[in-house]
N, C-alpha and C positions, 0 to 999 in steps of 0.2 A: 416542625409539625410532628404530631404524634403518629405512631405507626398504626395504620387503619385496622390491621388484623387484630389488634388488641383492644379496640374501642368497645366500650359498653354504651348503652343508651344514657347519654348525659344531658340533663336539662340545660337550657340556655341561661336560666337564672336559678337562684337558690335562696334559701333563707339564711340570714347571718345576723348575729348580734353585733351591731356597729357602735363603737364608742364615739359619742358625738361631742365630747368635751363637757365641762362643768359637771363631771361625775355622772353623766347620763349615758346609758346604753339602751339602744332601741333595736328591736328585731325588724329587719327590713329585707326586701327582696333586692339582691344585687347580682351582677353578672357572675356566672360560674367561671372560675379562673381558667385561662388558657395555659397550656404548658408548651415548653420548647424541648430542644434536644437534650437528652440526658435527664429529663425531669419525670416526675410522677404526678398524676392527679389521684388523690385518695378521698374516697367517700367516708366521711367521719361517722363512726358508729358510737363512740363514747369519748368524752373529754372531761377530765377531772377539773374541778374548780380549785385553783391555787391562790394562796394569799399574795403571792408576788404580783399576779395580775390584778387582784383586788386593790392592792396599794396603788398601782399605776392609775387605776380608774378613780378611786376615792380621792387621791391627792393630785390628780391631773398632771402626772409626771411626764407624759408624752403628748405631743400634739395630735389632735384628731384630724381626720377620722382614722380609726384602726379597728381591726378585728382581733381580739386577744384569744387566749386559750392555747396551751402547749402540752397538756398531758393527753396526747392524741392517739387513739387507736381506731383503725378502720380497714377498709378494703380498697386495694388498688383498682381504680376505675378506668384509668387510661395510662399508657406507657409511652414515653417519648422515644424518638429514634436514638439508637445507641445504647439504650438500657438493656443489659443482658441478664441481670440477676433477679428481675421481678417481672411478673406478668399480671394481666388483668385477672382479678379474683383472688390474688394473694391477700391474706390477712396480715396486717402489719401494725407495728407501733413506730412512731416517727419522733425523732429528736429534732428540736428546732435550732440547736446550736451545735456546730462541729468545728474544732480548731484546725488551723492550717497544718500543724505538725512540724513546722520548720523554723518558726520565729524564736526570738529570745525567750519568751514566756513558755512556749511549747517545749523548748529544750529543758526548761526548769519544771515542766509538768504543771505549770500554773495556767491551765487551759482557759479558764474563765477570763483571763487577762489578755488573751490572744486577740488581735484586731479582727481576724476572720471569725473567731468564735462570737465576738460581739455583734456580728452581722447576723440578723435573723434570716434563716433559710427556708422558712415555711410561711405561706401567706394564703389568705382567702380573698385578697384584694386590698387596695390602698397600701400604705407603708407596711412592710412585713412586720407582723407582731405575733406570729404563732398560728392564728387563724382557726384554732380548733372549735371556737364557738360559732361554727358554721356547718353547712352540709357537705362541703368539699374544700379541700386545701391543695394548693400547688406546692410540691416539694422540689426544691431547687437542686441542681446537679451535684453540688459538693455534699449536700445532705444525703442524696440518694446513694452516693459512693460509700459513705461510712456511717450514716446516721439513721438507718432504717433496719428494724429487726422483724423477722417473720414470726407470727404468732402460731404456735402449734395447734393442731386440731383439738377440739374439746376445751379450749381455754376461752372464757368469755371475754368480750371486749372490755367489760367493766374491770375485770382483773388485770387485763393487759395494759390498761391506762395507768397502772401504778408503776410501770417500768421506769419512767423518767423520774418521778419523785423518789422511788427506791434508790435509784442511782445517786441522786444528790445526797441522800442520807448515808448510803454506803461509803461514798467519798469522804464524808465527814467522820464517820466512825473509823475508817482506815487511817485517816489523819490523826485521830485521837489515840489509836493503837492501844485499846484496852488490853490489859494482861489478865490472865486467868486469876480469879480470886480478888481482883481489884473491886472497889466499890465505886460504881458510877451513879451519879445523881442526875436524872433527866428532869429538867424544869419545863413543865407544859406537856399535856397528854392529848393534844389535838392529833390529827392524822400524822403529822410529821413527828411529833414527840413519841407517838406510839410506834412508828417505824424505827425511831432511834432506840427505843426500849427493846424491840425485837432484835435489832442488830447488835446492840451492846451485850445482851444476854447470850446471843449466838457466839460472840467473841469470848465468852467465859466470864464476863464481869457479873458481880452481884449488883442488881439494879434496884435503886430506890427512886420513886418518881413523885412529882407533885402536880396537882391540878385542882381547880376550885369546883369542878363539876363532879359530883359523886359517881355518876355512871361512867365517866371516863376513868376515874380511879379504879373502879371495879374491872373495867376492860383492861386496864394496865396490868393488873395481876394475871389476867389470862394471857397477856402478851409477854410475860416473863419477869415482871417486877416482883421482888420479894415483899416490898411494902409500898403503898401509895398514900400520900397524905395531902390534906388541904394546906397550902403554903401559909395561910393566915392563922388557922386554928390548930394545925398539927405541929407536933414537936419534931421538926425536920432535923434540927441539930442533934437531938437525942437519937433519932432513928439511924442517922449515918454514924454517929458516935458509937452506938452500940455494936456496930459492925467493924469498927476501926480502932478499938481501944481508945476512943475519945478524940482521935486525931481529926476527923472530918473526911469528906469524900476525896478519893484519889483523883477522880475525874468528874467534871460537871459539864453537861451539855445543855445549853440554853436554847430551848426549842419554842420559846414564846417571847413576845415583845410587849412588856408592860413596865411601867415605871418602877424602878428599884430592883428588877429581877437580876441584873448583873451584879449589883451590890450583894444580893442574897447569895449568888453563886460563890462569891469570894468568902462571904461569912460562913458558909456551910462547907467549905473545902479546907483541906489540910495545907500546911506549908509545903511548897513544892508541887502543888496540884496543877493539873492541866484543866483549863477552862475554855470550852469551845463556844463561840458565839455563832449561832446559825440563823436566828430570826432578826438580827439587828441590821436591817437592810435600808433603813431610812436615814438620810443625812440630817434630819431634824432631831434624831434621838441622841441624847446626851447621857453619859455615864459618870457618876461621881464616886471616885475611888481615891483612897489615900495612896500616895506613892509608896509608902512603906508596906502596904498590904501586898504589893507586887514585888518590890525590890527586896525588902528585908524578908518577906515571906517566900521569896523565890518561886512565886507562882508564874505559870506560863499562860498567857491569854492569846488566843488566835482565832481566826475566822475560817469558815469554809462556805463557798458560794457556788451554786449551780452544779452541773454534772461533770463527770470525767469520762472521756471516750475510752480510757483504759479499762473502765469498770462496766462498760455498756453490756457486754455479753454476760458477765457475771450477774449483774442486776436483773437482766431478763430471765436468766435461769432461776434465780431466787424466787421470782414472781411466778414463772410458768410451772415450776416444779411443785409449788405449794409449800416450800420450806418456810416461807414467810406467809402467815395466814392473813393476807391483805383483805380478803373478802369480809373479815370481821369489821373492817373499818367503814364499809359503805353503809350509810344511813339513808340516803335519798338518791333516786334516779329520776330526773325530771326532764321533760321535753324542752326544747329550745325556747318555746314560747313563754316558759316560766323562768327565764334566766334571772329576772329581778328577784323572784322568790329564792332562787338558788343562792344569789349573792347575799341576800338578807340572812339566810340560814347560816352561811359561812361566816359572815361578819358578826352576827349576834347569836352564837351557839347556845342551845339549851340542852336539856338532858337527853333529847332524842337525836340531835343533829351531830354529825361527825364529818365523814367525807361525802361531798356532794358531787354527783356525776351527771353531766348533761348528755342527753341522747338526741342529737340533732336530726336524726331521721324520723324520730317520733315528734310530729309537729304539735300535737295536743295529747292530753291524757286519753 
């Protein structure tokens, strides 16, 4: 049972966007989660819309009912017995995965492969699935221990909701290990691609980017890219070649998932290049490459998935300090009642849409 001294006025029911199956999400009234010893109840103030959740919904990858959403920032509303580091009223960001720290994969620092990491530790009800598309979430004890970061005063919840996605991108860029002066090509300039651009530039790389939407290419230049081109009509090979004496990119980060994009990553890279796959999360996706382009060309292709607990505090500091201008990426802030519009904007981006953030405490406009 929670410690009564820390209780705030909590409603018995709340609004939540419930995945019903068949790619349907409906906003319903559900019971507000109960918490136990070592747990937190967090009132969700902002939750970013992530394509990982959209894929699960669009392709019905998990059994319903579930409440998705994992880029969560809010206020501690209730504290369970035994919790010492948080109190009601604390402003926090919540990670929904934290590894055990002791298994084979944790010893290898492959945290996303840890069995405990694969268990979701944040829920708004039903099978745990992150829960951020709701008004309150229950944060389980192992997440409370190592997966909650306090938000400094003066930092908006909208900015704070970027801590988790920045962590995933920072993990990928650390894995890529860009060297000063190397040419990094980032394919795709959606919210994730733009974060990759910021981080690769911060690491000292000279960054070239691609995207089909002109406004995203313009923003890419503000985020650190030297050049940004349309992948269909622009001379990408010429752009990276002009910076590398014709060799091709030293590093390619694939931050979008469309047919042929990985093949282009190989085509626009030099022999011995590193190619990171970040957006290729579907089992249905297939890549058609010649063996020689990898073996004879001595290219390295690898993947990066989800966040790293080792980089949690650093990613929080990058967001909170303003070193990464993540506020530039927010195009829409919508109430929970408009979650269908939020999903549609994220799945079918136009010149105006970029990062979509849901505000569960704002029921209507």
